[in-house]
BALOBA-1460 file (C-alpha; in Angstrom, 3 decimals):
// residues 285
<rec num="1" residu="m" x="0.000" y="0.000" z="0.000"/>
<rec num="2" residu="t" x="1.298" y="3.485" z="-0.850"/>
<rec num="3" residu="r" x="2.222" y="5.459" z="2.245"/>
<rec num="4" residu="k" x="0.731" y="8.939" z="2.564"/>
<rec num="5" residu="p" x="3.167" y="11.805" z="3.215"/>
<rec num="6" residu="r" x="3.032" y="12.982" z="6.835"/>
<rec num="7" residu="h" x="6.127" y="15.081" z="7.436"/>
<rec num="8" residu="l" x="6.963" y="18.491" z="6.066"/>
<rec num="9" residu="d" x="9.896" y="17.263" z="3.979"/>
<rec num="10" residu="q" x="7.661" y="14.669" z="2.340"/>
<rec num="11" residu="w" x="5.086" y="17.297" z="1.436"/>
<rec num="12" residu="v" x="7.845" y="19.520" z="0.033"/>
<rec num="13" residu="l" x="9.032" y="16.703" z="-2.226"/>
<rec num="14" residu="v" x="5.475" y="15.979" z="-3.384"/>
<rec num="15" residu="v" x="4.766" y="19.637" z="-4.174"/>
<rec num="16" residu="l" x="8.145" y="20.031" z="-5.871"/>
<rec num="17" residu="g" x="7.464" y="16.989" z="-8.037"/>
<rec num="18" residu="i" x="4.059" y="18.349" z="-9.050"/>
<rec num="19" residu="v" x="5.502" y="21.779" z="-9.874"/>
<rec num="20" residu="v" x="8.344" y="20.328" z="-11.945"/>
<rec num="21" residu="a" x="5.962" y="18.028" z="-13.832"/>
<rec num="22" residu="g" x="3.621" y="20.933" z="-14.459"/>
<rec num="23" residu="v" x="6.352" y="23.235" z="-15.751"/>
<rec num="24" residu="l" x="8.225" y="20.684" z="-17.857"/>
<rec num="25" residu="l" x="5.364" y="18.484" z="-19.092"/>
<rec num="26" residu="v" x="1.892" y="19.953" z="-18.700"/>
<rec num="27" residu="a" x="2.594" y="23.617" z="-19.493"/>
<rec num="28" residu="p" x="4.205" y="23.026" z="-22.923"/>
<rec num="29" residu="l" x="1.394" y="20.643" z="-23.852"/>
<rec num="30" residu="v" x="-1.257" y="23.148" z="-22.865"/>
<rec num="31" residu="l" x="0.596" y="25.910" z="-24.708"/>
<rec num="32" residu="i" x="0.543" y="23.889" z="-27.936"/>
<rec num="33" residu="f" x="-3.242" y="23.552" z="-27.859"/>
<rec num="34" residu="v" x="-3.718" y="27.189" z="-26.810"/>
<rec num="35" residu="e" x="-1.609" y="28.426" z="-29.722"/>
<rec num="36" residu="a" x="-3.363" y="26.065" z="-32.142"/>
<rec num="37" residu="l" x="-6.722" y="27.516" z="-31.063"/>
<rec num="38" residu="s" x="-5.528" y="31.122" z="-30.829"/>
<rec num="39" residu="g" x="-6.970" y="31.944" z="-34.254"/>
<rec num="40" residu="g" x="-10.315" y="30.366" z="-33.441"/>
<rec num="41" residu="w" x="-11.968" y="27.127" z="-34.465"/>
<rec num="42" residu="s" x="-12.531" y="28.297" z="-38.030"/>
<rec num="43" residu="l" x="-8.794" y="28.799" z="-38.657"/>
<rec num="44" residu="l" x="-8.048" y="25.464" z="-37.003"/>
<rec num="45" residu="v" x="-10.502" y="23.692" z="-39.302"/>
<rec num="46" residu="i" x="-9.077" y="25.466" z="-42.348"/>
<rec num="47" residu="n" x="-5.544" y="24.385" z="-41.425"/>
<rec num="48" residu="l" x="-6.662" y="20.798" z="-40.866"/>
<rec num="49" residu="q" x="-8.345" y="20.712" z="-44.270"/>
<rec num="50" residu="r" x="-5.273" y="21.807" z="-46.192"/>
<rec num="51" residu="d" x="-3.808" y="19.196" z="-48.526"/>
<rec num="52" residu="y" x="-0.372" y="19.211" z="-46.938"/>
<rec num="53" residu="m" x="-1.857" y="18.707" z="-43.458"/>
<rec num="54" residu="r" x="-3.997" y="15.752" z="-44.482"/>
<rec num="55" residu="s" x="-1.090" y="14.234" z="-46.400"/>
<rec num="56" residu="a" x="1.239" y="14.583" z="-43.391"/>
<rec num="57" residu="i" x="-1.313" y="13.090" z="-40.994"/>
<rec num="58" residu="l" x="-1.953" y="10.138" z="-43.305"/>
<rec num="59" residu="l" x="1.753" y="9.468" z="-43.882"/>
<rec num="60" residu="t" x="2.484" y="9.660" z="-40.151"/>
<rec num="61" residu="l" x="-0.288" y="7.201" z="-39.355"/>
<rec num="62" residu="v" x="0.837" y="4.863" z="-42.165"/>
<rec num="63" residu="a" x="4.456" y="4.877" z="-40.923"/>
<rec num="64" residu="a" x="3.363" y="4.175" z="-37.351"/>
<rec num="65" residu="g" x="0.688" y="1.691" z="-38.399"/>
<rec num="66" residu="l" x="3.191" y="-0.395" z="-40.357"/>
<rec num="67" residu="s" x="6.172" y="-0.115" z="-38.018"/>
<rec num="68" residu="v" x="4.322" y="-1.068" z="-34.820"/>
<rec num="69" residu="p" x="3.052" y="-4.510" z="-36.002"/>
<rec num="70" residu="v" x="6.416" y="-5.323" z="-37.587"/>
<rec num="71" residu="n" x="8.242" y="-4.485" z="-34.374"/>
<rec num="72" residu="v" x="5.726" y="-6.397" z="-32.266"/>
<rec num="73" residu="v" x="6.450" y="-9.563" z="-34.249"/>
<rec num="74" residu="f" x="10.182" y="-8.861" z="-34.311"/>
<rec num="75" residu="g" x="10.304" y="-8.044" z="-30.598"/>
<rec num="76" residu="i" x="8.410" y="-11.169" z="-29.547"/>
<rec num="77" residu="l" x="10.530" y="-13.436" z="-31.742"/>
<rec num="78" residu="l" x="13.785" y="-11.873" z="-30.575"/>
<rec num="79" residu="a" x="12.795" y="-11.971" z="-26.910"/>
<rec num="80" residu="w" x="11.704" y="-15.600" z="-27.270"/>
<rec num="81" residu="c" x="14.960" y="-16.549" z="-28.998"/>
<rec num="82" residu="v" x="17.163" y="-14.792" z="-26.427"/>
<rec num="83" residu="t" x="15.315" y="-15.949" z="-23.305"/>
<rec num="84" residu="r" x="14.293" y="-19.493" z="-24.252"/>
<rec num="85" residu="f" x="17.416" y="-20.782" z="-26.026"/>
<rec num="86" residu="r" x="21.093" y="-20.954" z="-25.137"/>
<rec num="87" residu="f" x="23.463" y="-20.700" z="-28.104"/>
<rec num="88" residu="r" x="26.784" y="-19.175" z="-29.058"/>
<rec num="89" residu="g" x="26.336" y="-15.524" z="-29.975"/>
<rec num="90" residu="r" x="23.226" y="-15.109" z="-27.817"/>
<rec num="91" residu="t" x="24.702" y="-12.152" z="-25.913"/>
<rec num="92" residu="l" x="25.802" y="-10.518" z="-29.164"/>
<rec num="93" residu="l" x="22.308" y="-10.913" z="-30.609"/>
<rec num="94" residu="a" x="20.753" y="-9.378" z="-27.491"/>
<rec num="95" residu="n" x="23.125" y="-6.410" z="-27.733"/>
<rec num="96" residu="l" x="22.617" y="-5.839" z="-31.455"/>
<rec num="97" residu="v" x="19.063" y="-4.717" z="-30.785"/>
<rec num="98" residu="n" x="20.518" y="-1.724" z="-28.919"/>
<rec num="99" residu="i" x="22.143" y="-0.323" z="-32.073"/>
<rec num="100" residu="p" x="19.231" y="2.074" z="-32.809"/>
<rec num="101" residu="y" x="19.591" y="3.385" z="-29.240"/>
<rec num="102" residu="a" x="23.275" y="4.203" z="-29.729"/>
<rec num="103" residu="m" x="23.152" y="5.399" z="-33.352"/>
<rec num="104" residu="s" x="22.022" y="8.891" z="-34.223"/>
<rec num="105" residu="p" x="18.748" y="8.804" z="-36.179"/>
<rec num="106" residu="v" x="20.259" y="11.089" z="-38.823"/>
<rec num="107" residu="v" x="23.142" y="8.656" z="-39.330"/>
<rec num="108" residu="a" x="20.652" y="5.798" z="-39.637"/>
<rec num="109" residu="g" x="18.731" y="7.725" z="-42.274"/>
<rec num="110" residu="l" x="21.906" y="8.487" z="-44.211"/>
<rec num="111" residu="c" x="22.803" y="4.778" z="-44.143"/>
<rec num="112" residu="y" x="19.490" y="3.996" z="-45.821"/>
<rec num="113" residu="v" x="20.153" y="6.724" z="-48.397"/>
<rec num="114" residu="v" x="23.525" y="5.137" z="-49.184"/>
<rec num="115" residu="v" x="22.044" y="1.637" z="-49.471"/>
<rec num="116" residu="y" x="18.803" y="2.432" z="-51.304"/>
<rec num="117" residu="g" x="19.593" y="5.715" z="-53.082"/>
<rec num="118" residu="l" x="19.890" y="5.961" z="-56.849"/>
<rec num="119" residu="e" x="23.676" y="6.168" z="-56.541"/>
<rec num="120" residu="s" x="23.820" y="2.598" z="-55.212"/>
<rec num="121" residu="a" x="23.421" y="-0.588" z="-57.229"/>
<rec num="122" residu="t" x="20.491" y="-1.659" z="-55.038"/>
<rec num="123" residu="g" x="18.717" y="1.657" z="-55.524"/>
<rec num="124" residu="r" x="19.195" y="1.615" z="-59.296"/>
<rec num="125" residu="w" x="17.911" y="-1.959" z="-59.522"/>
<rec num="126" residu="l" x="14.824" y="-1.126" z="-57.455"/>
<rec num="127" residu="d" x="14.183" y="2.031" z="-59.480"/>
<rec num="128" residu="a" x="14.448" y="0.049" z="-62.714"/>
<rec num="129" residu="h" x="11.699" y="-2.217" z="-61.403"/>
<rec num="130" residu="g" x="9.475" y="0.693" z="-60.409"/>
<rec num="131" residu="v" x="10.261" y="0.693" z="-56.689"/>
<rec num="132" residu="r" x="11.394" y="3.972" z="-55.127"/>
<rec num="133" residu="v" x="12.651" y="3.798" z="-51.540"/>
<rec num="134" residu="v" x="14.520" y="7.039" z="-50.871"/>
<rec num="135" residu="f" x="12.442" y="10.232" z="-51.157"/>
<rec num="136" residu="a" x="9.279" y="8.105" z="-50.999"/>
<rec num="137" residu="w" x="7.075" y="6.567" z="-48.331"/>
<rec num="138" residu="p" x="8.797" y="3.120" z="-48.296"/>
<rec num="139" residu="g" x="12.019" y="4.730" z="-47.093"/>
<rec num="140" residu="i" x="10.131" y="6.549" z="-44.343"/>
<rec num="141" residu="v" x="8.568" y="3.285" z="-43.190"/>
<rec num="142" residu="l" x="11.913" y="1.458" z="-43.272"/>
<rec num="143" residu="v" x="13.778" y="4.012" z="-41.159"/>
<rec num="144" residu="t" x="10.844" y="4.236" z="-38.760"/>
<rec num="145" residu="i" x="10.955" y="0.464" z="-38.284"/>
<rec num="146" residu="f" x="14.706" y="0.695" z="-37.680"/>
<rec num="147" residu="v" x="14.637" y="3.427" z="-35.029"/>
<rec num="148" residu="t" x="11.699" y="1.828" z="-33.196"/>
<rec num="149" residu="s" x="12.915" y="-1.773" z="-33.365"/>
<rec num="150" residu="p" x="14.382" y="-2.021" z="-29.814"/>
<rec num="151" residu="y" x="11.363" y="-0.956" z="-27.758"/>
<rec num="152" residu="v" x="9.197" y="-4.076" z="-27.750"/>
<rec num="153" residu="a" x="12.184" y="-6.420" z="-27.487"/>
<rec num="154" residu="r" x="13.790" y="-4.482" z="-24.621"/>
<rec num="155" residu="a" x="10.478" y="-4.455" z="-22.751"/>
<rec num="156" residu="l" x="9.943" y="-8.205" z="-23.154"/>
<rec num="157" residu="i" x="13.424" y="-9.668" z="-22.639"/>
<rec num="158" residu="p" x="13.773" y="-8.909" z="-18.890"/>
<rec num="159" residu="l" x="10.113" y="-9.778" z="-18.300"/>
<rec num="160" residu="m" x="10.390" y="-13.176" z="-19.999"/>
<rec num="161" residu="e" x="13.661" y="-13.896" z="-18.212"/>
<rec num="162" residu="s" x="12.032" y="-13.203" z="-14.853"/>
<rec num="163" residu="k" x="9.010" y="-15.380" z="-15.657"/>
<rec num="164" residu="g" x="11.119" y="-18.303" z="-16.807"/>
<rec num="165" residu="p" x="10.040" y="-21.169" z="-19.091"/>
<rec num="166" residu="d" x="8.487" y="-23.456" z="-16.439"/>
<rec num="167" residu="e" x="4.842" y="-22.756" z="-17.268"/>
<rec num="168" residu="e" x="5.460" y="-23.092" z="-21.006"/>
<rec num="169" residu="e" x="7.303" y="-26.388" z="-20.539"/>
<rec num="170" residu="a" x="4.439" y="-27.642" z="-18.373"/>
<rec num="171" residu="a" x="1.940" y="-26.715" z="-21.091"/>
<rec num="172" residu="l" x="3.974" y="-28.576" z="-23.706"/>
<rec num="173" residu="t" x="4.200" y="-31.590" z="-21.396"/>
<rec num="174" residu="l" x="0.410" y="-31.599" z="-21.086"/>
<rec num="175" residu="g" x="0.086" y="-31.730" z="-24.872"/>
<rec num="176" residu="a" x="-0.388" y="-28.090" z="-25.831"/>
<rec num="177" residu="r" x="0.729" y="-27.078" z="-29.302"/>
<rec num="178" residu="g" x="3.124" y="-24.192" z="-29.877"/>
<rec num="179" residu="w" x="0.512" y="-21.588" z="-30.806"/>
<rec num="180" residu="d" x="-1.874" y="-22.650" z="-28.025"/>
<rec num="181" residu="m" x="0.972" y="-22.488" z="-25.509"/>
<rec num="182" residu="f" x="1.903" y="-18.984" z="-26.644"/>
<rec num="183" residu="r" x="-1.699" y="-17.752" z="-26.656"/>
<rec num="184" residu="r" x="-2.743" y="-19.250" z="-23.329"/>
<rec num="185" residu="v" x="0.485" y="-19.147" z="-21.313"/>
<rec num="186" residu="t" x="3.136" y="-16.819" z="-22.728"/>
<rec num="187" residu="l" x="0.939" y="-13.968" z="-23.944"/>
<rec num="188" residu="p" x="-0.962" y="-13.506" z="-20.638"/>
<rec num="189" residu="n" x="2.372" y="-13.343" z="-18.815"/>
<rec num="190" residu="i" x="3.908" y="-10.728" z="-21.097"/>
<rec num="191" residu="k" x="0.866" y="-8.722" z="-22.156"/>
<rec num="192" residu="w" x="1.582" y="-5.614" z="-20.061"/>
<rec num="193" residu="g" x="5.208" y="-5.542" z="-21.103"/>
<rec num="194" residu="l" x="3.977" y="-5.863" z="-24.679"/>
<rec num="195" residu="v" x="1.510" y="-3.002" z="-24.213"/>
<rec num="196" residu="y" x="4.278" y="-0.844" z="-22.768"/>
<rec num="197" residu="g" x="6.541" y="-1.653" z="-25.709"/>
<rec num="198" residu="v" x="3.773" y="-0.891" z="-28.209"/>
<rec num="199" residu="v" x="3.096" y="2.487" z="-26.581"/>
<rec num="200" residu="l" x="6.774" y="3.443" z="-26.721"/>
<rec num="201" residu="t" x="7.082" y="2.192" z="-30.298"/>
<rec num="202" residu="n" x="4.055" y="4.144" z="-31.455"/>
<rec num="203" residu="a" x="5.170" y="7.319" z="-29.685"/>
<rec num="204" residu="r" x="8.625" y="7.149" z="-31.240"/>
<rec num="205" residu="a" x="7.242" y="6.262" z="-34.684"/>
<rec num="206" residu="v" x="4.839" y="9.198" z="-34.686"/>
<rec num="207" residu="g" x="7.417" y="11.689" z="-33.455"/>
<rec num="208" residu="e" x="10.524" y="10.524" z="-35.354"/>
<rec num="209" residu="f" x="12.273" y="13.405" z="-37.088"/>
<rec num="210" residu="g" x="15.987" y="12.854" z="-37.817"/>
<rec num="211" residu="a" x="15.945" y="9.556" z="-39.695"/>
<rec num="212" residu="v" x="12.797" y="10.480" z="-41.612"/>
<rec num="213" residu="a" x="14.266" y="13.861" z="-42.580"/>
<rec num="214" residu="a" x="17.313" y="12.139" z="-44.084"/>
<rec num="215" residu="v" x="15.333" y="9.852" z="-46.410"/>
<rec num="216" residu="s" x="12.178" y="11.854" z="-47.139"/>
<rec num="217" residu="g" x="13.469" y="14.751" z="-49.217"/>
<rec num="218" residu="a" x="10.796" y="16.924" z="-47.517"/>
<rec num="219" residu="i" x="8.525" y="16.907" z="-50.568"/>
<rec num="220" residu="m" x="5.318" y="18.800" z="-49.821"/>
<rec num="221" residu="n" x="2.153" y="16.678" z="-50.056"/>
<rec num="222" residu="q" x="4.250" y="13.540" z="-50.564"/>
<rec num="223" residu="t" x="6.978" y="12.826" z="-47.995"/>
<rec num="224" residu="l" x="6.334" y="15.241" z="-45.140"/>
<rec num="225" residu="t" x="5.303" y="13.602" z="-41.880"/>
<rec num="226" residu="l" x="3.840" y="15.711" z="-39.084"/>
<rec num="227" residu="p" x="7.197" y="16.404" z="-37.327"/>
<rec num="228" residu="l" x="8.756" y="17.496" z="-40.623"/>
<rec num="229" residu="l" x="5.688" y="19.565" z="-41.454"/>
<rec num="230" residu="v" x="5.945" y="21.407" z="-38.127"/>
<rec num="231" residu="e" x="9.502" y="22.488" z="-38.986"/>
<rec num="232" residu="q" x="8.594" y="23.376" z="-42.568"/>
<rec num="233" residu="l" x="5.623" y="25.521" z="-41.544"/>
<rec num="234" residu="n" x="7.596" y="27.182" z="-38.767"/>
<rec num="235" residu="n" x="10.398" y="28.054" z="-41.203"/>
<rec num="236" residu="d" x="7.786" y="29.529" z="-43.543"/>
<rec num="237" residu="y" x="6.429" y="31.658" z="-40.651"/>
<rec num="238" residu="k" x="3.063" y="29.893" z="-40.761"/>
<rec num="239" residu="t" x="2.801" y="29.795" z="-36.993"/>
<rec num="240" residu="a" x="-0.862" y="28.863" z="-36.671"/>
<rec num="241" residu="a" x="-0.534" y="25.968" z="-39.098"/>
<rec num="242" residu="a" x="2.677" y="24.811" z="-37.391"/>
<rec num="243" residu="f" x="0.959" y="24.696" z="-33.992"/>
<rec num="244" residu="t" x="-1.985" y="22.885" z="-35.574"/>
<rec num="245" residu="a" x="0.353" y="20.137" z="-36.804"/>
<rec num="246" residu="a" x="2.049" y="20.068" z="-33.385"/>
<rec num="247" residu="a" x="-1.348" y="19.769" z="-31.709"/>
<rec num="248" residu="m" x="-2.157" y="16.772" z="-33.903"/>
<rec num="249" residu="l" x="1.086" y="15.118" z="-32.792"/>
<rec num="250" residu="a" x="0.265" y="15.805" z="-29.157"/>
<rec num="251" residu="l" x="-3.288" y="14.523" z="-29.638"/>
<rec num="252" residu="i" x="-2.048" y="11.236" z="-31.125"/>
<rec num="253" residu="a" x="0.300" y="10.803" z="-28.161"/>
<rec num="254" residu="l" x="-2.473" y="11.543" z="-25.653"/>
<rec num="255" residu="i" x="-4.847" y="9.079" z="-27.327"/>
<rec num="256" residu="t" x="-2.164" y="6.382" z="-27.200"/>
<rec num="257" residu="l" x="-1.550" y="6.977" z="-23.492"/>
<rec num="258" residu="m" x="-5.290" y="7.063" z="-22.826"/>
<rec num="259" residu="l" x="-5.786" y="3.689" z="-24.502"/>
<rec num="260" residu="k" x="-2.926" y="2.235" z="-22.449"/>
<rec num="261" residu="t" x="-4.465" y="3.607" z="-19.241"/>
<rec num="262" residu="l" x="-7.896" y="2.212" z="-20.126"/>
<rec num="263" residu="l" x="-6.430" y="-1.219" z="-20.814"/>
<rec num="264" residu="e" x="-4.613" y="-1.205" z="-17.475"/>
<rec num="265" residu="w" x="-7.746" y="-0.036" z="-15.664"/>
<rec num="266" residu="h" x="-9.814" y="-2.757" z="-17.332"/>
<rec num="267" residu="q" x="-7.277" y="-5.419" z="-16.393"/>
<rec num="268" residu="q" x="-7.184" y="-4.189" z="-12.801"/>
<rec num="269" residu="r" x="-10.977" y="-4.358" z="-12.610"/>
<rec num="270" residu="l" x="-10.921" y="-7.924" z="-13.932"/>
<rec num="271" residu="e" x="-8.321" y="-8.915" z="-11.337"/>
<rec num="272" residu="e" x="-10.322" y="-7.272" z="-8.533"/>
<rec num="273" residu="m" x="-13.475" y="-9.056" z="-9.673"/>
<rec num="274" residu="a" x="-11.607" y="-12.360" z="-9.742"/>
<rec num="275" residu="l" x="-10.274" y="-11.777" z="-6.229"/>
<rec num="276" residu="g" x="-13.750" y="-10.793" z="-5.044"/>
<rec num="277" residu="a" x="-15.268" y="-13.961" z="-6.497"/>
<rec num="278" residu="a" x="-12.580" y="-16.048" z="-4.789"/>
<rec num="279" residu="d" x="-13.311" y="-14.360" z="-1.447"/>
<rec num="280" residu="d" x="-17.055" y="-14.921" z="-1.853"/>
<rec num="281" residu="h" x="-16.518" y="-18.640" z="-2.546"/>
<rec num="282" residu="p" x="-13.626" y="-19.789" z="-0.374"/>
<rec num="283" residu="t" x="-12.311" y="-23.259" z="-0.944"/>
<rec num="284" residu="r" x="-13.405" y="-25.614" z="1.783"/>
<rec num="285" residu="p" x="-10.883" y="-28.050" z="3.268"/>
């Protein structure tokens, strides 16, 4: 049970924490929405209906919508491989997933330009077959997948190591198939770590700037995501439109966090109901 603060120093720490959170987190968020609405609802609607705004919103959602499922599958498979098998190179494999953490996003984007640009053999071959990666949406999706690849895996690896394989081995012993074992045993044990990883992946995918800027070419109505559009509009002194795009980014982040909170609240209610049912019907000796 959480202990309530009783002494003066405890209250000071609580108030200080609230003030710091308000200044560093809440105030900038509120300011974004205030500035976006400073010209009135009519101007906000006009900015949202512009072609470049709709294109940026769609491209941002597409990049996040494709990168999150890919990284969920990748993260689960990698975490399973690292935590359930012992093989030479296991430690190296577990550390390789940290490369996007250590590498600058701009450098990662430039690497994709070198590999898939028209100056490379791969890029020329793809272009000859009608596939454009750099300065097109596939390149944006690829770099977004790269920079967000560690989050699900890093959330699941310590969780699966702490849980251990005993329950899964017991399920296999009782005749469960691989998919049934994963769905009924593994997934319930890792679901909140998975939700946490998905939230982080989505937040990073929506807000990624450096890697996307390197491969997008910043083509209006084609390769501008919302973060790039905010910079472009700000550089063009279109302040109201820039804050509108920033407000859309903030809104997407808030919706993601709200969904995570609702899922946690729902799970807590289910657990409380299960505990209440067990208390109402105690097992007799």
